[in-house]
Structure formats: structure tokens, C-alpha cells
C-alpha positions in Angstrom: -88.8 -40.6 107.7 -90.0 -44.1 107.7 -93.6 -43.1 108.7 -93.3 -43.9 112.4 -94.9 -40.5 113.2 -97.9 -40.2 110.8 -99.3 -36.8 109.8 -102.2 -35.8 112.2 -105.6 -35.8 110.6 -107.2 -32.5 109.8 -109.6 -31.9 112.6 -110.9 -28.9 114.5 -108.6 -27.9 117.4 -105.5 -29.7 116.3 -104.1 -26.9 114.1 -101.1 -26.5 116.5 -100.3 -30.2 116.4 -100.4 -30.2 112.6 -98.2 -27.1 112.4 -95.6 -28.7 114.7 -95.6 -31.9 112.6 -95.2 -29.9 109.4 -92.2 -28.0 110.8 -90.5 -31.3 111.8 -91.3 -32.9 108.4 -90.0 -29.9 106.5 -86.8 -30.0 108.6 -86.3 -33.7 107.9 -86.9 -33.3 104.2 -84.4 -30.5 104.1 -81.7 -32.5 105.9 -82.3 -35.5 103.6 -81.9 -33.3 100.5 -78.7 -31.8 101.9 -77.2 -35.2 102.2 -77.9 -36.2 98.6 -75.5 -35.7 95.7 -76.7 -33.3 93.0 -77.2 -36.3 90.6 -79.5 -37.9 93.2 -81.7 -34.8 93.8 -83.8 -35.6 90.8 -85.1 -38.8 92.6 -86.8 -36.8 95.3 -88.1 -34.0 93.1 -91.8 -33.5 93.6 -91.8 -35.3 97.0 -93.8 -33.2 99.5 -92.9 -35.1 102.7 -89.8 -36.7 104.1 -91.5 -40.1 104.0 -92.2 -39.7 100.3 -88.6 -38.8 99.6 -87.3 -41.7 101.7 -89.6 -44.3 99.9 -88.4 -42.9 96.6 -84.8 -43.5 97.6 -85.6 -47.0 98.8 -87.4 -47.8 95.5 -84.3 -46.6 93.6 -81.5 -48.2 95.6 -82.8 -51.0 97.8 -85.1 -52.9 95.6 -84.1 -56.6 95.4 -83.4 -56.4 91.7 -80.7 -58.4 90.0 -78.8 -55.1 89.2 -78.7 -54.0 92.8 -77.7 -57.5 94.1 -74.9 -57.8 91.5 -73.6 -54.2 92.3 -73.4 -54.9 96.0 -72.0 -58.4 95.6 -69.2 -56.9 93.4 -68.4 -54.3 96.0 -68.4 -56.9 98.8 -66.1 -59.3 96.9 -63.7 -56.6 95.8 -63.3 -55.1 99.3 -59.7 -55.7 100.3 -57.2 -54.3 102.8 -53.9 -52.9 101.9 -50.8 -53.1 104.1 -50.9 -50.2 106.6 -54.6 -49.7 106.5 -56.6 -49.5 109.7 -58.0 -52.9 110.7 -61.0 -51.4 112.5 -62.0 -49.3 109.4 -61.7 -52.4 107.2 -63.9 -54.5 109.5 -66.4 -51.6 109.6 -66.5 -51.4 105.8 -67.2 -55.2 105.6 -70.1 -54.8 108.1 -71.6 -52.0 106.1 -71.5 -54.1 102.9 -73.1 -57.0 104.7 -75.9 -54.8 105.9 -76.4 -53.4 102.4 -76.9 -56.9 101.1 -79.3 -57.8 103.9 -81.3 -54.7 103.2 -82.1 -55.8 99.6 -83.1 -59.3 100.7 -79.7 -61.0 100.2 -78.4 -61.8 103.7 -74.8 -63.1 104.0 -74.3 -66.2 106.2 -71.7 -65.9 109.0 -69.5 -68.6 107.4 -69.2 -66.6 104.2 -68.6 -63.4 106.2 -65.6 -65.1 107.9 -64.3 -66.4 104.6 -64.6 -63.0 102.8 -62.9 -61.2 105.6 -60.0 -63.6 105.6 -59.6 -63.4 101.8 -59.6 -59.6 102.0 -56.5 -59.5 104.3 -53.0 -58.7 103.1 -50.3 -61.5 103.0 -48.7 -60.4 106.2 -51.7 -61.9 108.1 -51.3 -65.4 106.6 -49.6 -66.9 109.7 -52.3 -65.7 112.0 -55.0 -66.9 109.7 -53.4 -70.4 109.5 -53.4 -70.5 113.3 -57.1 -69.5 113.5 -58.2 -72.0 111.0 -57.2 -74.8 113.4 -60.0 -73.7 115.9 -62.0 -76.9 116.3 -65.3 -75.3 117.3 -65.5 -73.2 114.1 -64.3 -69.7 113.5 -66.9 -67.0 114.2 -66.9 -63.3 113.2 -66.6 -62.3 116.8 -63.4 -64.4 117.4 -61.9 -63.4 114.0 -62.4 -59.7 114.5 -61.1 -59.7 118.1 -58.0 -61.6 117.1 -57.3 -59.3 114.1 -57.6 -56.2 116.2 -55.3 -57.8 118.8 -52.8 -58.7 116.2 -52.9 -55.1 114.8 -52.3 -53.7 118.4 -49.3 -56.1 118.8 -47.8 -54.9 115.5 -48.2 -51.3 116.5 -46.4 -51.9 119.8 -43.6 -53.8 118.1 -43.2 -50.9 115.6 -43.0 -48.4 118.4 -40.4 -50.5 120.1 -38.3 -51.0 117.0 -38.5 -47.3 116.1 -37.4 -46.3 119.6 -34.4 -48.7 119.4 -33.5 -47.4 115.9 -33.6 -43.8 117.1 -31.5 -44.7 120.1 -29.0 -46.5 117.9 -28.8 -43.6 115.5 -28.3 -41.2 118.4 -25.4 -43.3 119.8 -23.7 -43.4 116.4 -24.0 -39.7 116.0 -22.6 -39.0 119.5 -19.7 -41.4 118.8 -18.9 -39.9 115.4 -18.8 -36.4 117.0 -15.5 -37.3 118.7 -13.8 -38.9 115.7 -10.7 -37.0 114.7 -10.7 -34.7 117.7 -7.4 -34.3 119.6 -7.0 -34.4 123.3 -4.7 -31.7 124.7 -1.8 -32.9 126.8 0.7 -30.8 128.8 3.8 -32.5 130.3 6.7 -31.2 132.4 9.1 -29.3 130.2 7.0 -29.9 127.1 4.9 -27.7 125.0 1.3 -28.3 124.1 0.8 -31.7 122.5 -2.2 -33.5 121.0 -3.0 -37.2 121.5 -4.9 -38.2 118.3 -7.1 -41.2 117.8 -6.7 -44.0 115.3 -6.3 -42.7 111.7 -8.4 -45.7 110.5 -11.5 -45.3 112.8 -10.9 -42.3 115.0 -11.2 -44.3 118.2 -8.7 -43.8 121.1 -6.6 -46.6 122.6 -5.0 -48.1 119.6 -3.2 -47.2 116.4 -3.9 -48.1 112.8 -1.7 -51.1 112.5 -3.5 -52.9 115.3 -6.9 -52.1 113.8 -7.3 -55.6 112.0 -7.1 -57.4 115.4 -9.6 -55.1 116.9 -12.0 -55.6 113.9 -11.7 -59.3 114.2 -12.4 -59.2 117.9 -15.5 -57.0 117.4 -16.8 -59.1 114.5 -16.6 -62.3 116.6 -18.5 -60.6 119.4 -21.2 -59.5 117.0 -21.4 -63.1 115.6 -22.3 -64.4 119.1 -25.1 -61.9 119.6 -28.7 -62.7 118.7 -31.6 -60.3 118.9 -34.8 -61.9 120.1 -38.0 -59.9 119.4 -40.6 -60.6 122.1 -44.4 -59.9 121.8 -46.7 -57.8 124.1 -46.5 -60.4 126.8 -43.1 -58.9 127.8 -45.0 -55.9 129.2 -47.3 -57.9 131.5 -46.8 -57.3 135.2 -45.2 -60.2 137.0 -47.4 -62.0 139.6 -44.8 -64.5 140.4 -42.7 -66.6 138.0 -44.9 -69.7 138.1 -47.0 -68.8 135.0 -45.9 -69.8 131.5 -47.6 -67.8 128.7 -48.0 -69.2 125.2 -47.0 -66.4 122.9 -47.2 -66.3 119.1 -44.8 -63.4 118.9 -41.9 -64.8 120.9 -38.9 -66.0 118.8 -37.9 -68.6 121.4 -38.8 -70.1 124.8 -37.8 -67.8 127.7 -37.6 -68.3 131.4 -36.9 -65.8 134.2 -35.8 -68.3 136.9 -32.9 -70.7 136.9 -34.6 -73.1 139.3 -36.7 -74.6 136.5 -33.8 -75.9 134.3 -33.0 -79.6 134.2 -29.9 -78.8 132.1 -28.3 -75.4 131.6 -25.3 -73.9 129.9 -24.3 -70.3 130.1 -23.5 -68.3 127.0 -20.0 -67.1 126.3 -21.4 -63.6 126.0 -24.8 -62.3 127.0 -27.4 -62.2 124.2 -29.7 -59.1 123.9 -33.5 -59.4 124.0 -35.3 -56.4 122.6 -38.7 -55.6 124.2 -41.6 -53.9 122.4 -40.9 -50.6 124.1 -37.3 -50.5 122.9 -35.7 -51.6 126.2 -33.2 -54.4 126.1 -32.6 -57.2 128.6 -30.1 -60.0 128.3 -30.2 -63.8 128.2 -27.3 -65.4 130.0 -27.7 -69.0 129.0 -30.1 -71.8 127.8 -31.1 -75.3 128.6 -34.1 -77.6 128.9 -37.1 -77.4 131.2 -39.1 -80.5 132.1 -42.8 -80.0 132.3 -45.3 -81.8 134.6 -49.0 -82.0 133.6 -50.7 -84.5 136.0 -53.3 -85.3 133.3 -50.7 -86.0 130.6 -47.2 -87.4 130.3 -44.1 -85.3 131.1 -42.7 -83.2 128.3 -39.5 -81.3 127.9 -39.0 -77.8 126.5 -35.7 -77.6 124.8 -33.5 -74.5 124.1 -35.1 -72.3 126.7 -33.3 -69.0 127.2 -32.7 -67.8 130.8 -33.5 -64.0 131.0 -33.2 -63.1 134.8 -34.5 -59.5 134.2 -37.5 -60.7 132.2 -40.9 -60.3 133.7 -42.6 -63.5 132.5 -42.0 -67.0 131.3 -42.9 -67.4 127.6 -43.5 -70.5 125.5 -42.9 -69.8 121.8 -45.5 -71.1 119.3 -42.8 -70.7 116.6 -40.4 -73.0 118.4 -43.1 -75.6 119.1 -44.1 -75.7 115.5 -40.5 -76.0 114.4 -40.2 -79.1 116.5 -43.2 -80.6 114.7 -45.9 -79.7 117.2 -49.4 -78.5 116.2 -50.9 -75.8 118.3 -54.7 -75.4 118.3 -56.4 -72.4 119.8 -60.0 -72.5 120.9 -62.2 -69.8 122.4 -61.0 -70.4 126.0 -58.2 -73.1 125.8 -55.4 -74.4 123.6 -54.0 -77.9 122.8 -50.6 -78.9 121.7 -50.2 -82.1 119.6 -47.1 -84.0 118.7 -48.2 -86.2 115.9 -51.5 -87.8 117.2 -50.5 -87.4 120.9 -51.8 -84.6 123.1 -48.7 -83.3 125.0 -49.8 -80.0 126.5 -52.9 -77.9 127.3 -53.6 -74.3 128.2 -56.3 -72.0 129.4 -57.3 -68.4 128.7 -56.6 -66.3 131.8 -58.3 -63.0 133.0 -55.9 -61.0 130.9 -57.1 -62.8 127.7 -53.7 -64.5 127.5 -53.1 -68.3 127.1 -51.4 -69.9 130.0 -49.9 -73.4 129.8 -51.4 -75.8 132.3 -49.3 -77.8 134.7 -45.9 -76.7 136.1 -42.2 -77.3 135.5 -40.1 -79.3 137.9 -38.1 -77.2 140.3 -34.4 -78.0 140.7 -32.6 -76.4 143.6 -29.3 -78.3 143.1 -27.3 -77.0 140.2 -24.4 -79.5 140.5 -25.0 -80.6 136.9 -25.0 -77.1 135.4 -22.1 -76.4 133.1 -20.9 -72.8 133.0 -18.8 -71.7 130.0 -16.5 -68.8 130.7 -13.3 -68.0 128.7 -13.3 -71.5 127.3 -13.0 -73.3 130.8 -15.7 -75.6 132.1 -16.4 -75.2 135.8 -18.8 -77.3 137.8 -20.8 -75.5 140.5 -22.5 -77.0 143.4 
């Protein structure tokens, strides 16, 4: 349509070539007219070739007039993403608008593309945007779009895990309620048929109504000790040993899978559940501090690290570091952690596109200093 295949000149002996070109041109013109709206057909009326029709459309819609520039600029600035929309479709829409502006001689610099894409995001992406703005080498469209798509994938995985956990919880409640009020037949020697009924307050077996307040208090105190920790996609990474510590923006707290790394440790009175993205639950059994050794920097100490023996990885929570006053800066291939003006930790991007903290924690084989809390009694173990 753009004239790359010109019409053959009318010469003796090329009638077949001209007939073939005419058939192709008529087919292209027909396809072009089918793609136009009825209100746009008037633009190509009278055009005898596909090239004539195409040039007429270019003259109408892609001339660098002030009207066309204002129209496309308004569309570009008003392009926004709603909660729940597809991130890939939103990015594609931005790219099309940028190409439209470039086609009429008004190209959009990359810095502005980054700014417009950030401004078009819903408020739920504010925390990610704040982290990306700390990139020292400048935020590019390639880095921004890859991080936005990765964040969307993480959210989908978390939603699936939470939905599975909610369905399992609802199923458990339904199965429990199915037994409420049912009697259990009992036959003793010399006795007729009797029925052992559950509690008239809650329907459960094993207690009667007047002891229900004590049971309620005991259960509520148990629930008070529990804390659900939602972990990001790193929980699903296959373990290649427990020596790697991944920096994760989705983890609610620091987590470790081996007790040998703790300099101080205290067991929980009751295990705390940790919900994984796929809905499975593992349990933390205690918490303490882990002293970190980076030969290029001074030693640092991670505080309030939860021990999760069944966990597949060690996680360093960005949320916990920022709560302690640290500033975490992500670059294209590495990260830096500052406490005030001091650089306290560094990390690298590994082959799985995950940030791994550089250095290693001290290993402690002797646990004589570990305090274990159990039924209110402190026992020292060697």
C-alpha cells in the first residue's frame, strides 16, 4: 500500500504481469475498505489504487497539524490503568500511543514515557514505584515494564494462594458444622439406647455448656499468639542449599530455614503459621538474631529473624529493613542497603533474576546460649 511495489509500465509483452499486479492491488484496496468505519469510507471514495487510498488516510489522520497533535497528546495523557486491568494490555496501549505521536512528527522521549507510565498506574503500585525511583542509573522503560509485569505475576500468585486457603478454611468450617447437634448412639449393659449430645452452646463434644467460657478464653489466647506471615514468590524457589539469602519485597519478615545461623534464639510458646502463595502453610518455631559477615563491609546483624525449618529458602524482608531505618536501592544487576550514610550490605542479581545478599552469616554449632520457652519454664540446652 505504501508504493513499495509500483505498477508495471504499460509495455508489449507484460500484460500478464500487469494483470497480476492489478489483482493484488484490487485485493489490498478491498481489505483496506473493509477495515474502515462507514464514516471513514468517504475519505477513500474515488481512490483507484490501494496506494491512493492509503495516502488519503495519511493526509487525513497523520498530518503533523496542531489538531492531530493535541488529539493524540490528550489520549496519551488521559491513558490510565484501573485496579484489576491487565498490565500487559496497559503497557501495549501506551506503546501504541507513543508510536502514534511519533508518526505525526512528535516523538516522546524515554524519560517522559517512564513518567507517563508511572503516573497512569493505580495507587496499589505506589510502593513499587517508590522503590524503583531509587535506581541510581536512571529508570528505563525496559526496566520499568519488566518490574511491573513481575509485580503483576506476584500478585496473581498471592491471590491464588489466598483463594485456596480461603476455600480450604470454608470447607473445614462446613465439615465441622455438619456434626453440630448430632447425637452419638451409646448402648451399655442393661441399658436402653442413649444419645451422648454435644455442648448446647457450640455443639462440640468433650465439654458441657457451663465450662464453655474457659474453653473460649483458652482458644482466644491461642489465636492471639498466632501471626500469619504472607511470603512472596521466592517461597516457591527450589532449594539449592541453605546458604543463599534472597532479598524479597513481598516477605513480611526475615525468615531462615536453619538454626545454625542464629547468634541468639528464643522459641515461640506456640508455633506461628506462615502462609505460602500456593495456600500451603508451614510454621515458624522461634526467632532471634543473625550476624552477617561481608568481607568488604562491617558486620551487621539481622534482628527478629523467624526460624521456619520446613521453609525452602532464607529471605531478607525489604519491609523489615525499611522499618529499621534502612534505605534499599535496586539497580539493574545489584542492590545496596544504606543505614544513614553508611553502606551496610550489598547484593547481586542471580540467574533466576532474584536479588541475593552478598556475604554469609556466621555459623554457630553450639546452642548453649539458646533459651527455649515451653510452658513458662526456661531450659538451657547444650
